[in-house]
Every structure is written in structure tokens, then in C-alpha cells.
N, C-alpha and C positions, 0 to 999 in steps of 0.2 A: 504493500500500500504506500509505503514511503517513497518508492521509486516513481510513482505516478504523480507526486506532488511537484509543482513547479513554482518558481518565483518566491513570493512571500509565503506561499503555502508550505514551502519546504523549510521554512525557518525552524530552527530547533525549538522544541517546546520549552526548554529551560532558559531561553534567551529573555532578557528583560524587555518589558513592553516599550513600545515607541512612545516616549514621553512627549515628543514634539507634537503629537496629535491631540494632546490634552489641552483643555482650556484652562489657562492659569487662573488661580484663585485671587480674586481682587480683595486683598485684605483691607485696603484703605477706602473701599467703596462705602458711601453713606448708607446704602441699603443693608450692608452687613450689620452696622450698628443698630439700624432700625429693626432688623429682624430679631436681634437679641432684646431690644427694649419693648417691642410690641406686646409680648405676653404680660409683662409687669404693668405696662401702661393700660392694657385692657382691664386688668384687675383693679388698678387704681381708679379708673373711671367708674367702674361698676360699683365698687365698695366704698369709694371716698367722694368723688366728684358728684355723682348722682344723689347720694343721700344728703350731702351738704346742700346741694342745689334745691332739693325737695324741701329741706328744712327752712331754707331762706324763703322759698316761695310760700310755704304754709304759714310762716310767721307774718307775712304781709296780708293775710286773709283772715276773715272771721270764720273759722272752721270749727263748728261746734255741733254736737249731736242735736241740740234743741233748736237750731236755726236752719232754715231751708237754704240750700245752695252754699256757696263759699264766696261771699262778697269781698271785694278788694277793700282793705282798710288802711293800706300804706303802713305808716309807723305807729298806728294807734295802739297796737299791742305793746310795743316798746314804751310808748308814752305812759300807758297805764301802769306798767311795771315800775318805771322810774319815778312816777308820781308818789307811789307808796301809800295811797289812800284806800285801795280796795283790800279785801281780805286776802285775795290771791297774791297781790304784790307784797303784803306784809309777811305772809308765810314764806314766799320765795326768798326774800332777803334774810329772813330768819334761817332758812336752809343754807343760804350762802354764808351766813355767819358761822353756822355749825360746820360747814365744809372748811372754812378758814381755820377754825379751832382745831379740827382733826388734822388738817394738813400741817399746821404750824407745830403740832405736837408729835406727829409721826414722821414727817419727812426728814428732819435732822437726824433722828434715830436710825432711820433706814438708809442714811448716807454714811454715818460715822460707824455704827456698829458693824455693818458688813465689811467695811474697810479694815477695821481692827481684826475681825475674824479672818479675812483674806490674808492679812499680814502674818497672822499666827499659823494658818494652814499652809502658807507658802514655805514655812520652815520644814526641815527634814526631821521627823521624829516617828517612832513606831506607831502604827495605827492611823497615819495621816489620811489615807484614803477612806477609812471607816468614818472618821469624824467629818470628812467632807460630805459623805452620803447622809450622815445624821442631820447635819445642819440644812441640807437641801431637801430632805424627805418631806417636811410639812408642806412644801410648796406644791407638791403633786396632788394634794387634796383639793377638792372643789370647795367653793365658798359655802355651799349648803352643809357639807360635812363639818367644816370648821365651825360654822355658826351654831349648829345644833349641839355639837360637842361642848363648846365653851359655854353655851347657855346653860347646860346642865352642870358643868364644872363650877360655874360662878353663881349657882343658885344660893340664895341667902340662907336657907334652912338646911338643905340636903347636899349642897355642893361640896365636893372634896376640898376646894380651895379654902373655904371658911373653916372646915373641920381641921385642916392642916394648920391654919393659923391658931386655932384654939389649942391644938396639941402642943405647940411650941410656946404657949403663953402670950400670944398676941391677940389683939381684938379680932374676934371671929364672927361678928354679926354685921358685916358690911353688905349693904345692898348694892352689889356691883352692877346690876342691870336695871335698877329703877331709880337711882338717885345720882346727883351730880355733886362733886366732880368724879365720883367713883365710876360712873358710866364711861366717861372719857378715858379714864385710866384703863378700864377693861378693853375698850375698843382699840386704843392705841397699843396696849400690850399684846393683845391677840394678833393684831395686824403685823406687828414687828416679829413676833414668834413665827407667824405663818409665812412671811415673804422675805425674811432676812437672808435666807439661803440663795435666793435668786440674784440679788445684788452682789453677794459674796462671790458667787461663781464668776460673774462678769469682772469683778476686781481681780480675782485670782488669775484669770486669763490675761489680763493686762500686766500684772506683776511678772508673769513668766516671760513676757516679751521685752522686759528691760534688760539690757546687756549687763552681765555680771562684772565686766571690766570697769563699769562706772562706779560700782560699789567698792571694788578693789582700789581704784584710784582715789576715791574719797577717803577710804581708810588709811591709805598711805599718807595722804595730806593731813591726817590727824582728826578727821571728822568723826564725831560720835554717832550713836544710833539716831538721835533726834535730828542732828544736822544732816545725816545721810537721807533721812526721810524727807526733809524739807528740800534738799538740793538735788536729790536723785529720784526718789520715789514719786513725789507729787508731780514734778514736771514730766516724768515718764508716763504717768497715767492721766494727764490733764484732759486729753480728749475723751477718754473713757469716763472720767469723773464728770465731765460736762454732760455726757449722755445719761449717766446714772441719775444725776440731779434732775435733769429734765423729765425723764420718764417717771421718776419717783413722785415728783410734784403732780404730774398729770394723773398718775394712778391714785394718789391720795385724794385729789379733787373729785375723782369718779367713784369714791367709796359709797357703796349702797348696801351690799349683802350683809356685811357685819352688823350694821345698824339695824337692819330689818329683822335679823335673826337673833342676835345676842341681846341687845337692849330693847328690841321691838320699838325703837324710836322713843323710848321713855327716858326721863319722866315727861309726860305729856307728849310733845313732839320736839323736845329740846335736842335730841340726838338725830333728828331727821335731817339728812344732808340735802343739798340742792338737787342732786340726782334723784333722791327719793321723792321729793315733792314734784319734780318734773314728771316722773313716771306716774305718780298718783294723778296728776292733773291730766295727762295725756291718755292714760289707759283707763283709769276708773271714771274720771270726769269727762273723758272724750272731748276735751278742749284742745284740739290739735294746734290751733293757731297760737294760743297763749303758751302752751308747753314748748312749741318750736321757738318762740321768741325767747323763752327762758334758756333753752339749749344754746341759742346763738350768743346770748350774753355770757353764759358760762364759757363757751368756746373762745370767744374773743378775750375774755379774762385770762384764759390759759395761754393764748397766743402772746399776750402782752408779757405775762410772767416768763414764758419761754424765751422771748426776745431779750428780756432783762438778764436772764441767766446767760444767754449767748454773749451779750455785750460785756457782762462782768468777766467771763472767762477770756474774752478777747483782750480786754484791758490787762488782765493778769499775764496773758501770753506776751503782750507788748512790753510789759515791765521785765519779764524774764529775758527778753532779747536785748 
């Protein structure tokens, strides 16, 4: 059969293919970048742009279950909220205040404590991997599991927390879930216990990327542990620290499940956050227009805070340079 083959047909089977006939790959083509960006952009449009646009549109209409149609009202929903004269506006700003209290109490702890844990777990000692898993383990639980568990643990009469306090001679009749400031202590403490491992893992990954040569050079120059932390560690994780601060503030401002399940928004509605009241207004009251306006106010507030965080870290970076 081989004898009957002529020309290129008689070419040896193990010869390399003729690469001159291939079409070269255009690595610098703009279509290549677009092909990689298109899947993410499609998801971004569907899950971010469309919901935000829908919320803005709804906030400019009087969209309520008891009213026919969806008449355009412009900025009336926002004006009513900022006026603070209606019951809805008063309760909304009360929820914003509760959100601020929770964020101010939990965000600093969720920034500092995970960093301390990451520094500790970054050292070499027996069982390091086990302790990393232990600190991260609570984060895998859902908010429903965490909320119901701690609602039982913090029960005033039967909860193990008060029983433990009484066993060691401390006051053990604390109403963790129905009084203030005990309610805030419970919510902040549970949230820190639940989510501290997530930030710790992010910090730990950043610490592992810092070159060891920098620490060795700082040690040779006579820098102590604290000086090495300020001169080497913090600059080395500055970008990651900025990310952690931003997402932590946003996550704290969106807290809802812990308040609904642990304290059940008691006493009264003092621990009901803005997200909780927005959900109640939109889902239970079916006042989509007002709840959308509330959501946009909260969103803009978070954008401003995030911009301030970005500006602060940028100024710190300029000082370091």
C-alpha cells in the first residue's frame, strides 16, 4: 500500500505537521480579551446591573399592594424618608442607627482579631493545621444554625452560658437576648465567633506571600517584633487589609439573620437593623417603592464608606512611599 502513495501522501507518518498551514493565534486581538471577559460581564449584568436598575426604578414609583398601578412619584419616597415625620421613616432611621451600632462594635473586632490569629497561625508549631481548621469551622454553618444554636445557649433561664457563669461565681441571670446592652454584646460576640475564621484565612494567605528576606533584613538592622510588624508586615498586607476592611464593613451593615434569630429584634425593635426593616417593609408590607428607596440609601451609604476606606489606604500608601 505504501508503494502506491505519491507526493505528500507518501510523507512519513511520524513527520511533524506542516505548521505553515496553520492560522497563527492572535494573542493581542481585542476579541480575545472580550471572549474571556464576556462570561463574567454577563453574570455581572444579570446579578448586579439589572437588580440595581430595578431597585432604582421601583424607588421612583409608588408601588404598593393597596394602590392600583405603579404611578411615577420621582423623589417623593426619598423625601418622605429624609423628612423623618412618618412612622416608616422613623423606624428606618432607627434601623440605620442599630446597623451603625452593630457595625461600629463588630467591624474593628473582625479586623484586628483575625489578624492576630493569622499572625499566630503563621508560626510553625505542632498542630498548626488543626487549629487553622478549628478557627475556620464555624464559618461553614449557615446563619439559621448559628442563630438557633446561640438563642438556646444564651437563654436566660436554661442557657448553658448563664449556668457556666453561675458555676464560676459570676452573675448568671443576664438576659442576653431581651435587654440592652447585653443584646448587642450577644450579637457582636456571636458574629465574631462565627466569621473570625474567614478573615483569618485571607490574612494568612497574604502573610505567606511576604518574602522572608525582608524579615531577615529587618532583624539584622536590629528591628524588634513590633517594629518588624509595622515596617514589614503591615505594608506587605496593605492591599489585603484594605479588602478585608471593606468587605467586613459591608457584611456588618447587611447583618439580619443574627438579629432575627438570636434576639428576635428585642427589646422591642431596638436590635432590628436597617436590612431587617427593609425586608419587613418590602415583603410583609409589600411596599416595594419605599423599601427600594431604603435599599438605595443604605447602598449609597456603603459606597461612601467604601470610598473613604479606599482614600484612607491610598493616603497611607503615599506616606509609605
